[in-house]
VMD Tcl script that draws the C-alpha trace (Angstrom):
set ca {
  {-26.40 18.02 20.78}
  {-24.74 17.11 23.77}
  {-22.24 18.83 24.98}
  {-18.65 17.43 25.37}
  {-16.78 16.29 28.82}
  {-14.08 18.61 29.34}
  {-11.00 16.56 30.48}
  {-7.71 17.44 32.34}
  {-4.72 15.19 30.07}
  {-6.20 12.32 27.72}
  {-9.63 10.32 28.04}
  {-7.76 6.64 28.69}
  {-10.52 4.82 29.57}
  {-10.56 1.46 27.75}
  {-14.08 0.53 25.58}
  {-14.04 -3.22 24.70}
  {-16.93 -4.76 22.65}
  {-17.02 -8.49 21.57}
  {-18.74 -9.06 19.31}
  {-20.36 -12.74 18.22}
  {-22.86 -13.50 15.01}
  {-23.91 -17.09 14.60}
  {-25.09 -18.41 11.80}
  {-27.49 -22.00 11.44}
  {-27.47 -24.01 7.99}
  {-29.09 -26.66 7.09}
  {-27.26 -29.48 5.68}
  {-28.81 -32.97 5.17}
  {-25.50 -34.88 3.61}
  {-22.00 -34.37 4.24}
  {-21.31 -33.83 0.89}
  {-24.02 -30.99 2.16}
  {-22.07 -30.38 5.00}
  {-18.73 -29.90 3.20}
  {-20.10 -27.90 0.56}
  {-21.30 -24.88 3.12}
  {-17.97 -25.54 4.67}
  {-16.62 -23.88 2.13}
  {-18.76 -21.73 1.22}
  {-18.42 -19.43 4.62}
  {-14.70 -19.98 3.97}
  {-14.66 -18.78 0.53}
  {-17.40 -15.81 1.73}
  {-15.65 -14.92 4.18}
  {-12.32 -15.48 3.96}
  {-9.19 -12.86 5.67}
  {-9.53 -11.19 2.83}
  {-12.97 -9.96 2.18}
  {-12.58 -9.76 7.01}
  {-10.04 -7.84 6.40}
  {-12.53 -5.59 4.69}
  {-15.43 -4.94 7.24}
  {-12.84 -4.61 10.07}
  {-11.32 -1.56 8.04}
  {-14.59 -0.28 7.98}
  {-15.12 -0.56 11.03}
  {-11.53 1.32 12.16}
  {-13.33 3.70 9.81}
  {-16.34 3.96 11.17}
  {-15.08 4.99 14.87}
  {-12.39 7.35 13.50}
  {-9.73 5.07 13.91}
  {-6.74 4.27 11.67}
  {-4.95 1.61 11.81}
  {-1.41 0.80 11.98}
  {-1.02 -3.08 11.60}
  {-2.91 -5.59 9.82}
  {-2.28 -9.69 10.60}
  {-4.58 -11.75 8.22}
  {-4.79 -16.18 8.05}
  {-6.72 -18.50 6.21}
  {-6.85 -21.86 7.89}
  {-6.92 -25.63 6.54}
  {-9.14 -27.47 6.91}
  {-11.26 -24.17 8.00}
  {-11.97 -20.53 9.29}
  {-10.00 -17.32 9.30}
  {-8.19 -15.16 11.55}
  {-7.19 -10.64 11.17}
  {-5.91 -8.45 13.68}
  {-5.58 -4.86 12.87}
  {-3.49 -2.54 15.72}
  {-5.46 0.74 15.74}
  {-5.16 4.37 16.75}
  {-7.02 7.32 17.28}
  {-6.93 10.06 14.12}
  {-5.21 12.19 16.54}
  {-2.56 11.74 20.02}
  {-3.13 14.26 22.79}
  {0.36 15.71 24.28}
  {0.66 18.61 26.22}
  {-2.76 20.24 25.95}
  {-3.03 20.37 22.07}
  {-3.51 17.75 19.11}
  {-0.56 16.21 17.68}
  {-0.37 13.69 14.96}
  {-0.10 10.23 15.96}
  {3.76 9.68 14.21}
  {4.30 12.94 16.29}
  {3.68 11.83 19.48}
  {6.84 10.05 20.82}
  {8.86 12.74 23.13}
  {11.80 11.92 24.01}
  {11.60 8.83 26.34}
  {7.64 9.06 26.36}
  {5.79 7.02 24.25}
  {1.48 7.40 24.02}
  {1.88 3.93 24.03}
  {-2.33 3.50 25.30}
  {-3.12 4.72 21.94}
  {-1.83 2.05 20.13}
  {-3.01 -0.17 22.31}
  {-6.30 -0.22 20.58}
  {-7.15 -2.94 18.14}
  {-9.95 -5.06 16.30}
  {-9.58 -9.32 15.64}
  {-12.36 -11.64 14.59}
  {-11.99 -15.14 14.31}
  {-14.53 -17.70 12.68}
  {-15.16 -21.09 13.36}
  {-17.14 -23.41 11.00}
  {-18.39 -26.71 12.05}
  {-20.75 -28.70 11.54}
  {-21.92 -32.54 13.52}
  {-22.62 -35.66 11.22}
  {-25.79 -36.60 13.52}
  {-27.47 -33.44 13.40}
  {-27.75 -32.50 9.83}
  {-27.00 -28.72 11.09}
  {-23.88 -26.65 10.64}
  {-23.33 -23.85 11.91}
  {-20.56 -20.21 11.29}
  {-20.00 -18.26 14.13}
  {-18.10 -15.22 13.97}
  {-16.25 -13.53 16.81}
  {-14.93 -9.69 16.96}
  {-13.15 -7.66 19.45}
  {-12.69 -4.04 19.19}
  {-10.30 -2.41 22.11}
  {-9.97 0.84 22.16}
  {-8.39 3.64 24.51}
  {-9.43 7.49 24.32}
  {-12.42 9.09 23.18}
  {-13.58 6.48 20.55}
  {-16.28 3.55 21.18}
  {-17.20 0.70 18.97}
  {-20.75 1.03 19.46}
  {-21.91 2.99 16.81}
  {-20.17 -0.07 13.95}
  {-22.96 -2.75 15.75}
  {-25.54 -2.04 12.57}
  {-23.29 -2.61 9.99}
  {-21.42 -6.03 12.32}
  {-24.98 -7.48 12.60}
  {-25.65 -6.58 8.25}
  {-22.47 -7.97 7.37}
  {-23.01 -11.56 8.47}
  {-26.30 -14.13 8.67}
  {-27.29 -13.07 11.91}
  {-29.33 -15.52 13.38}
  {-28.20 -15.01 16.97}
  {-26.04 -12.52 18.26}
  {-24.26 -12.07 21.46}
  {-22.44 -8.51 22.98}
  {-20.14 -7.70 25.50}
  {-19.08 -4.15 26.30}
  {-16.60 -3.23 28.92}
  {-15.39 0.37 30.17}
  {-12.28 0.01 32.22}
  {-9.88 2.56 33.70}
  {-10.98 6.18 34.70}
  {-10.25 9.37 33.33}
  {-10.24 12.97 35.01}
  {-11.96 16.29 34.73}
  {-10.99 19.90 35.05}
  {-11.63 20.08 38.87}
  {-9.74 16.04 38.85}
  {-12.55 14.42 39.62}
  {-12.08 11.29 38.16}
  {-14.71 9.96 35.41}
  {-15.20 6.20 35.17}
  {-17.39 6.50 31.95}
  {-17.48 9.11 29.26}
  {-21.04 8.69 27.87}
  {-24.34 8.28 29.50}
  {-25.74 4.62 28.27}
  {-28.27 2.08 29.59}
  {-28.08 -0.89 26.93}
  {-25.93 -1.66 24.10}
  {-29.20 -1.89 22.74}
  {-29.53 2.28 22.10}
  {-27.24 1.66 19.78}
  {-28.50 -1.01 17.65}
  {-31.62 0.65 15.15}
  {-35.12 -0.30 15.60}
  {-35.59 -1.62 12.40}
  {-32.63 -3.79 13.54}
  {-34.42 -4.53 16.65}
  {-37.37 -5.49 15.42}
  {-36.32 -9.19 13.78}
  {-35.09 -10.54 17.34}
  {-35.79 -10.68 20.68}
  {-33.38 -9.21 22.40}
  {-32.37 -9.10 26.35}
  {-30.18 -7.76 28.25}
  {-27.99 -8.05 31.64}
  {-26.15 -5.65 33.16}
  {-23.90 -4.43 35.73}
  {-24.10 -0.99 35.57}
  {-21.73 -0.88 39.26}
  {-19.66 -2.06 36.66}
  {-19.92 -0.86 33.45}
  {-20.44 -3.77 32.34}
  {-23.36 -4.39 29.53}
  {-24.42 -7.47 27.56}
  {-27.19 -8.17 25.16}
  {-27.51 -11.60 23.37}
  {-30.38 -11.63 20.23}
  {-32.24 -14.27 18.57}
  {-34.13 -13.84 15.33}
  {-38.08 -14.07 15.39}
  {-39.21 -15.02 12.56}
  {-36.38 -17.66 10.52}
  {-37.82 -18.49 7.09}
  {-36.83 -21.52 6.59}
  {-35.99 -21.78 2.89}
  {-33.37 -19.03 3.82}
  {-31.70 -22.26 5.93}
  {-31.76 -24.63 3.42}
  {-28.51 -25.24 1.53}
  {-28.90 -25.80 -2.15}
  {-31.97 -27.15 -1.48}
  {-35.47 -26.10 -2.34}
  {-38.39 -25.58 0.21}
  {-40.68 -26.85 -2.35}
  {-38.39 -30.65 -2.76}
  {-39.32 -31.21 0.85}
  {-42.91 -33.34 2.08}
  {-44.83 -30.27 4.53}
  {-43.92 -32.96 7.03}
  {-40.16 -32.63 7.38}
  {-39.77 -28.97 6.68}
  {-41.96 -29.03 10.07}
  {-39.87 -31.74 11.47}
  {-36.58 -29.60 10.04}
  {-37.95 -26.24 11.39}
  {-38.16 -27.16 14.80}
  {-34.44 -28.80 14.19}
  {-33.06 -25.24 13.34}
  {-34.77 -23.54 16.05}
  {-34.08 -25.69 18.86}
  {-30.31 -25.50 17.93}
  {-30.79 -21.78 17.86}
  {-32.52 -22.15 21.17}
  {-29.43 -23.98 22.82}
  {-27.24 -21.34 21.67}
  {-28.49 -18.71 22.39}
  {-29.56 -19.34 26.33}
  {-25.89 -21.49 26.10}
  {-27.02 -24.73 27.70}
  {-28.70 -27.93 25.72}
  {-32.21 -29.23 25.40}
  {-33.37 -32.29 26.09}
}
mol new
graphics top color blue
foreach p $ca { graphics top sphere $p radius 0.5 }
foreach p [lrange $ca 0 end-1] q [lrange $ca 1 end] { graphics top cylinder $p $q radius 0.2 }
display resetview
C-alpha cells in the first residue's frame, strides 16, 4: 500500500472531473423519436440521477450537505449536490465538519466541493437518430478524488461515447514547506478504469502533464445493432437496411467522438 504524503496543515488541492457520456439510438418515425425521449426522461429523471450522485458521493468518502434537483419540460433533468469531506482538519486535529467553524474562521474550502449532473436528450427529424447526453461534474477539495467512481458511472448509463477531463489545481505543502501540485502519481485517467471496461472501447489520451490536465475519450468497439433499435426487432428490417442503419449509427458515433462532422 502506497504511503500517504505527510502534509503541513490540510490538503487544499482542487480536483475536478468532467464526465460526459452519449447514448445513441435509431428511432425512425417521429412517434418513435418522441417515445425515446419520453423513455429517457422517465429512466433518468432527477430522482434516479440523485440516487446515482448519492452513490458517487459515498464512494469518494464525502457526505451530502445540500441537494437541488429539477426536471424540465419538454425534456431533461438536473441535480446539484453540495458535498464535504467527512472530516475537516483544524489545528492539526481532525474534527467533524459541523464543528469546523472557529470564531470568524470558516473552513469554506471543504464546503465548495460539489457534484452536478445535467441530461440533454435530443433528436433531429431528418436523421432518424436520437442522442442522449449526460454531463456529470465532480469538484472536490482535500484528500478525496472522484476518479475511483468512473467504473460505476460508466455502468449506470448506456455509454457509447465517453469523454473525461480531470484537472488538479492549486498546491499544498509537505512538512518541510515544499509545494506539492499533485498528491498522487498518475499518467492517465485510464489507470482508474477496470480492464474489462476498457476492453470494450477504443480509447485515446490527450494529457498536459505540466498543467496537471488529463483528457480521455472512449468509443464503443463493437456495437450490436439490436441494442440501438427502439421498439423495433432487428429481424423486421431487411439486411440491406440493417447495413445502412449500422453505418448511420457508426457515423454519428465517430462524429461525436472526433468532434467534427463527416462529409
